[in-house]
C-alpha positions as CSV (number, residue, x, y, z in Angstrom):
1,X,-138.7,-119.9,-81.7
2,X,-138.5,-117.7,-78.6
3,X,-140.6,-115.0,-80.3
4,X,-143.2,-117.6,-80.9
5,X,-143.1,-118.4,-77.2
6,X,-143.8,-114.7,-76.4
7,X,-146.9,-114.6,-78.6
8,X,-148.2,-117.8,-77.1
9,X,-147.8,-116.7,-73.5
10,X,-149.6,-113.4,-74.2
11,X,-152.3,-114.3,-76.6
12,X,-154.6,-145.6,-66.1
13,X,-154.7,-147.5,-63.7
14,X,-151.2,-147.8,-62.3
15,X,-149.4,-149.0,-59.2
16,X,-145.7,-148.3,-59.0
17,X,-142.8,-149.0,-56.7
18,X,-141.4,-146.1,-54.7
19,X,-137.6,-146.1,-54.6
20,X,-135.2,-144.1,-52.5
21,X,-133.7,-141.2,-54.4
22,X,-130.1,-139.9,-54.3
23,X,-129.9,-136.1,-54.0
24,X,-128.5,-133.2,-52.0
25,X,-131.1,-132.3,-49.3
26,X,-131.9,-128.8,-48.2
27,X,-131.6,-127.6,-44.7
28,X,-135.2,-128.5,-43.9
29,X,-134.8,-131.9,-45.5
30,X,-131.7,-132.6,-43.4
31,X,-133.3,-131.5,-40.1
32,X,-136.9,-132.8,-40.3
33,X,-136.8,-136.5,-40.8
34,X,-137.4,-136.2,-44.6
35,X,-137.7,-139.3,-46.7
36,X,-136.3,-139.0,-50.2
37,X,-138.3,-141.0,-52.8
38,X,-138.8,-141.6,-56.5
39,X,-142.5,-141.5,-57.5
40,X,-143.4,-143.3,-60.7
41,X,-145.9,-141.6,-62.9
42,X,-147.4,-141.6,-66.4
43,X,-147.7,-138.5,-68.5
44,X,-151.2,-139.3,-69.6
45,X,-153.8,-142.0,-69.1
46,X,-152.9,-143.4,-72.5
47,X,-149.1,-143.3,-72.1
48,X,-147.9,-146.5,-70.6
49,X,-144.3,-145.3,-70.2
50,X,-143.2,-144.8,-66.6
51,X,-141.2,-141.8,-65.5
52,X,-139.8,-140.9,-62.1
53,X,-140.5,-137.7,-60.1
54,X,-138.0,-137.1,-57.2
55,X,-139.5,-135.8,-54.0
56,X,-139.0,-135.4,-50.3
57,X,-141.8,-135.9,-47.7
58,X,-141.1,-134.1,-44.5
59,X,-142.6,-133.2,-41.1
60,X,-142.4,-133.7,-37.4
61,X,-144.2,-136.4,-35.4
62,X,-147.0,-138.5,-36.8
63,X,-147.4,-137.3,-40.4
64,X,-150.6,-139.2,-41.0
65,X,-152.4,-136.9,-38.6
66,X,-151.3,-133.8,-40.5
67,X,-152.5,-131.8,-43.5
68,X,-150.0,-132.2,-46.2
69,X,-148.8,-129.5,-48.6
70,X,-147.6,-130.5,-52.1
71,X,-145.1,-127.8,-53.2
72,X,-145.0,-127.3,-57.0
73,X,-142.1,-125.0,-58.3
74,X,-142.1,-122.8,-61.3
75,X,-140.4,-122.8,-64.7
76,X,-136.6,-123.1,-64.6
77,X,-136.6,-124.0,-60.9
78,X,-136.6,-127.2,-58.8
79,X,-137.4,-128.1,-55.2
80,X,-134.8,-125.6,-54.0
81,X,-137.2,-122.8,-54.6
82,X,-139.1,-123.9,-51.5
83,X,-136.1,-124.3,-49.3
84,X,-133.4,-122.1,-50.8
85,X,-129.9,-123.2,-49.8
86,X,-128.7,-119.8,-48.7
87,X,-128.5,-118.5,-45.2
88,X,-130.6,-121.5,-44.2
89,X,-133.4,-121.6,-43.1
90,X,-134.0,-117.9,-43.8
91,X,-135.5,-118.4,-47.2
92,X,-137.4,-121.6,-46.6
93,X,-141.2,-121.8,-47.1
94,X,-140.6,-125.5,-46.5
95,X,-139.2,-125.0,-43.0
96,X,-141.9,-122.5,-42.1
97,X,-144.6,-125.0,-43.1
98,X,-143.0,-127.8,-41.1
99,X,-142.6,-125.5,-38.0
100,X,-146.3,-124.6,-38.4
101,X,-147.2,-128.3,-38.0
102,X,-147.8,-129.4,-41.5
103,X,-146.4,-132.3,-43.5
104,X,-144.8,-131.3,-46.8
105,X,-144.1,-133.1,-50.1
106,X,-141.5,-131.1,-52.0
107,X,-140.9,-132.3,-55.6
108,X,-138.8,-131.7,-58.7
109,X,-141.5,-131.5,-61.4
110,X,-141.2,-133.8,-64.4
111,X,-138.6,-132.3,-66.8
112,X,-136.7,-130.4,-64.0
113,X,-134.0,-131.0,-61.5
114,X,-133.4,-134.7,-60.5
115,X,-136.7,-135.9,-62.0
116,X,-136.8,-137.5,-65.4
117,X,-136.6,-135.4,-68.5
118,X,-138.8,-137.1,-71.2
119,X,-139.0,-135.7,-74.7
120,X,-140.2,-132.1,-74.3
121,X,-143.2,-132.8,-76.6
122,X,-144.7,-134.8,-73.6
123,X,-143.8,-132.2,-70.9
124,X,-146.5,-129.6,-70.7
125,X,-148.9,-128.2,-68.1
126,X,-151.6,-130.8,-68.8
127,X,-149.2,-133.7,-68.3
128,X,-147.8,-131.9,-65.3
129,X,-151.3,-131.7,-63.8
130,X,-151.8,-135.4,-64.4
131,X,-148.6,-136.3,-62.6
132,X,-149.7,-134.3,-59.6
133,X,-153.1,-136.1,-59.7
134,X,-151.3,-139.4,-59.5
135,X,-149.2,-138.2,-56.5
136,X,-152.4,-137.1,-54.8
137,X,-153.8,-140.6,-55.3
138,X,-150.7,-142.0,-53.7
139,X,-151.1,-139.7,-50.7
140,X,-154.8,-140.5,-50.3
141,X,-154.3,-144.2,-50.5
142,X,-151.1,-144.5,-48.4
143,X,-148.9,-145.8,-51.2
144,X,-146.4,-143.0,-50.5
145,X,-144.3,-144.0,-47.5
146,X,-147.2,-146.0,-46.0
147,X,-148.7,-142.7,-44.9
148,X,-152.4,-142.0,-45.7
149,X,-153.3,-138.3,-45.8
150,X,-156.8,-137.0,-45.5
151,X,-156.2,-133.3,-46.1
152,X,-154.2,-132.1,-49.1
153,X,-153.3,-128.6,-50.2
154,X,-151.5,-127.7,-53.4
155,X,-149.0,-124.8,-53.2
156,X,-147.8,-123.6,-56.6
157,X,-145.5,-120.9,-57.9
158,X,-145.7,-119.4,-61.4
159,X,-146.1,-122.2,-63.9
160,X,-146.4,-124.5,-60.9
161,X,-149.5,-122.5,-59.9
162,X,-150.8,-123.1,-63.4
163,X,-150.3,-126.8,-62.9
164,X,-152.0,-126.6,-59.5
165,X,-155.1,-124.8,-60.8
166,X,-155.4,-127.2,-63.8
167,X,-155.1,-130.2,-61.5
168,X,-157.6,-128.9,-59.0
169,X,-160.2,-127.9,-61.5
170,X,-159.9,-131.1,-63.5
171,X,-159.8,-133.7,-60.8
172,X,-161.4,-131.9,-57.8
173,X,-159.3,-134.0,-55.4
174,X,-157.7,-131.4,-53.0
175,X,-158.9,-129.3,-50.0
176,X,-157.4,-126.0,-51.0
177,X,-154.9,-124.4,-53.3
178,X,-152.3,-121.6,-53.0
179,X,-151.3,-119.8,-56.2
180,X,-148.2,-117.6,-56.1
181,X,-146.7,-115.7,-59.0
182,X,-150.2,-116.0,-60.6
183,X,-152.8,-113.7,-62.0
184,X,-155.4,-114.1,-64.8
185,X,-154.2,-111.1,-66.8
186,X,-150.5,-110.9,-67.6
187,X,-148.6,-107.7,-68.1
188,X,-148.2,-107.3,-71.9
189,X,-145.1,-105.2,-71.4
190,X,-143.3,-108.3,-70.1
191,X,-143.5,-110.1,-73.4
192,X,-140.2,-108.8,-74.7
193,X,-138.5,-110.3,-71.6
194,X,-139.9,-113.7,-72.4
195,X,-138.6,-113.3,-76.0
196,X,-135.1,-112.3,-75.0
197,X,-134.4,-113.9,-71.7
198,X,-135.2,-117.5,-72.4
199,X,-133.3,-119.7,-74.9
200,X,-132.7,-123.4,-75.7
201,X,-131.2,-125.2,-72.8
202,X,-128.7,-127.0,-75.1
203,X,-127.1,-123.5,-75.7
204,X,-126.4,-123.0,-72.0
205,X,-123.1,-124.3,-70.6
206,X,-124.9,-125.9,-67.7
207,X,-127.1,-128.1,-69.8
208,X,-125.1,-128.5,-73.0
209,X,-124.0,-132.1,-72.3
210,X,-127.3,-133.3,-70.9
211,X,-128.8,-134.4,-74.2
212,X,-132.2,-132.9,-73.5
213,X,-134.5,-132.7,-76.5
214,X,-134.6,-129.4,-78.4
215,X,-137.7,-128.0,-76.7
216,X,-136.1,-127.7,-73.3
217,X,-135.4,-124.1,-72.4
218,X,-133.8,-122.1,-69.6
219,X,-132.9,-118.5,-68.8
220,X,-129.9,-116.8,-70.4
221,X,-127.0,-116.1,-67.9
222,X,-127.5,-112.8,-66.1
223,X,-131.2,-112.4,-66.7
224,X,-132.8,-113.8,-63.6
225,X,-132.6,-110.6,-61.6
226,X,-134.7,-108.6,-64.2
227,X,-137.2,-111.5,-64.6
228,X,-137.8,-112.5,-61.0
229,X,-136.7,-109.9,-58.5
230,X,-137.1,-106.4,-57.1
231,X,-133.4,-105.6,-56.8
232,X,-134.0,-103.1,-54.0
233,X,-135.2,-105.9,-51.7
234,X,-133.0,-108.9,-52.4
235,X,-129.6,-110.1,-51.4
236,X,-127.4,-110.1,-54.5
237,X,-125.6,-113.2,-53.4
238,X,-128.9,-115.0,-53.4
239,X,-129.4,-114.0,-57.1
240,X,-125.9,-115.3,-57.9
241,X,-126.8,-118.6,-56.4
242,X,-130.1,-118.7,-58.2
243,X,-128.2,-118.3,-61.5
244,X,-126.1,-121.3,-60.5
245,X,-129.0,-123.5,-59.5
246,X,-131.3,-122.7,-62.4
247,X,-133.1,-125.5,-64.1
248,X,-135.1,-126.2,-67.2
249,X,-138.7,-125.9,-68.6
250,X,-140.2,-126.6,-72.0
251,X,-141.6,-124.6,-74.9
252,X,-144.8,-126.6,-74.4
253,X,-145.2,-125.5,-70.8
254,X,-144.9,-121.8,-71.8
255,X,-147.3,-122.4,-74.7
256,X,-150.0,-123.8,-72.4
257,X,-149.9,-121.0,-69.9
258,X,-153.0,-119.4,-71.4
259,X,-155.0,-122.5,-70.6
260,X,-154.4,-121.9,-66.9
261,X,-155.9,-118.4,-67.2
262,X,-159.3,-119.4,-68.8
263,X,-162.2,-118.3,-66.5
264,X,-163.9,-121.7,-66.8
265,X,-160.9,-123.2,-65.1
266,X,-160.9,-121.0,-62.0
267,X,-164.7,-120.9,-61.9
268,X,-164.8,-124.6,-61.4
269,X,-162.9,-124.4,-58.1
270,X,-165.2,-125.2,-55.2
271,X,-162.7,-125.1,-52.3
272,X,-160.6,-122.3,-50.8
273,X,-158.1,-120.4,-52.9
274,X,-155.3,-118.0,-51.9
275,X,-153.3,-115.9,-54.4
276,X,-150.0,-114.4,-53.4
277,X,-148.0,-112.0,-55.6
278,X,-145.1,-109.5,-55.3
279,X,-145.9,-105.8,-55.5
280,X,-143.5,-105.3,-58.3
281,X,-143.9,-108.5,-60.2
282,X,-143.4,-107.1,-63.7
283,X,-144.8,-110.3,-65.3
284,X,-148.1,-109.7,-63.7
285,X,-148.3,-106.1,-62.6
286,X,-148.2,-102.9,-64.6
287,X,-150.3,-100.1,-66.1
288,X,-153.9,-100.9,-65.4
289,X,-152.8,-104.1,-63.5
290,X,-152.4,-103.0,-60.0
291,X,-150.5,-105.0,-57.4
292,X,-150.3,-102.1,-55.0
293,X,-151.9,-104.0,-52.1
294,X,-153.9,-107.1,-51.4
295,X,-157.3,-105.4,-52.0
296,X,-156.1,-104.3,-55.5
297,X,-155.2,-107.9,-56.4
298,X,-158.5,-109.2,-54.9
299,X,-160.4,-106.7,-57.1
300,X,-158.6,-107.9,-60.2
301,X,-159.1,-111.6,-59.4
302,X,-162.4,-112.1,-57.7
303,X,-164.4,-111.9,-60.9
304,X,-162.7,-115.1,-62.1
305,X,-163.7,-117.2,-59.1
306,X,-167.0,-118.3,-57.6
307,X,-168.0,-117.7,-54.0
308,X,-167.1,-121.3,-53.0
309,X,-163.4,-120.4,-53.4
310,X,-163.6,-117.9,-50.6
311,X,-160.8,-116.1,-52.5
312,X,-158.2,-114.3,-50.5
313,X,-155.1,-112.4,-51.8
314,X,-151.8,-111.3,-50.4
315,X,-149.3,-108.8,-51.8
316,X,-145.7,-109.0,-50.6
317,X,-144.3,-105.4,-50.6
318,X,-141.2,-104.6,-52.6
319,X,-141.1,-108.1,-54.2
320,X,-140.7,-109.3,-57.7
321,X,-142.0,-112.5,-59.2
322,X,-140.1,-114.8,-56.8
323,X,-142.2,-114.1,-53.8
324,X,-140.2,-116.7,-51.7
325,X,-136.8,-115.2,-52.2
326,X,-136.9,-111.6,-51.0
327,X,-135.7,-110.1,-47.8
328,X,-139.2,-109.9,-46.3
329,X,-140.5,-113.3,-47.6
330,X,-141.1,-114.7,-44.2
331,X,-144.2,-112.6,-43.9
332,X,-145.6,-114.5,-47.0
333,X,-144.7,-117.9,-45.5
334,X,-146.5,-117.0,-42.3
335,X,-149.6,-115.7,-44.0
336,X,-149.9,-118.7,-46.3
337,X,-149.5,-121.2,-43.5
338,X,-152.0,-119.3,-41.3
339,X,-154.4,-119.2,-44.2
340,X,-154.3,-123.0,-44.5
341,X,-155.0,-123.3,-40.8
342,X,-158.1,-121.0,-41.2
343,X,-159.5,-122.5,-44.4
344,X,-158.5,-126.2,-44.2
345,X,-157.0,-127.0,-40.8
346,X,-153.5,-128.0,-39.7
347,X,-154.4,-131.7,-39.1
348,X,-157.2,-134.2,-39.5
349,X,-158.7,-133.3,-36.2
350,X,-158.7,-129.5,-36.7
351,X,-161.7,-127.9,-38.3
352,X,-161.2,-124.7,-40.3
353,X,-161.6,-121.7,-38.0
354,X,-162.9,-119.6,-40.8
355,X,-164.6,-121.9,-43.3
356,X,-166.2,-120.8,-46.5
357,X,-169.6,-119.2,-45.9
């Protein structure tokens, strides 16, 4: 099954009730008046079953005046990726965004963390994009915490970036997107890692008693360093904690990753786009696929976007795939939040200082 995954990766109208959720908040969630909520969603317009996504909406002051960022984590992660509970708040994109003046909605994607885990056959990137679309509708209409947001930016990582670009291209309902751990051409040399480092979640001691359906997967113990990090620029204790906090994904999500790389998807984006990657992300970078600097990445990616996207790129030096979790990650946080200020605006009253030409 895992070898099949490797080949695939290379080659309603609904009003719900929002309930308070029980969880262990991160540093930023504890210190920034965060509200913990369950968000009811469907997995497709034809699926009447209701599932819950757990999220935290955070920020300082009057949130309705602010641009809100929706944070979408990657495969085998949960909301902790954005506010990592180690040496807090040193590894917190979430805290950086709040300090910069934004509102933030940090979620556990469907099929991960504290959110519901439906049968894996229903949990793919298309259904993930549909859940984010419903969340955006909540935010626009004020049905989420009685706060109505006018400016919304999607911020994704890895498979979460795939969900972000699918959502944005399909529904055209956001003001900008940030894609990290994302590029249109993957490194073929990484395929063996996908084949050997992922395995069924029910074989892992952490998930063996959770009764997840057979298509849920996770990483094998001890493999996250080689998959996600540049070992020369990361705290080994952070990697150890990452192993403990790992979560699940599905075979279907991996199988649909090629859909997120189709040129017609990115070419349909007509609002600002930022791509941020690590210099030594072995899943995206390699021979003929330079990540040496931001210009090299821009050269690779600009052919896939139209001029309306005002595409910008960022390379974090000496970083692997997990651009949020290296020793120098704060420079990425700062750049991303400054980019939103330039391209979208921090709040409803601020105009972009550098709008698309």
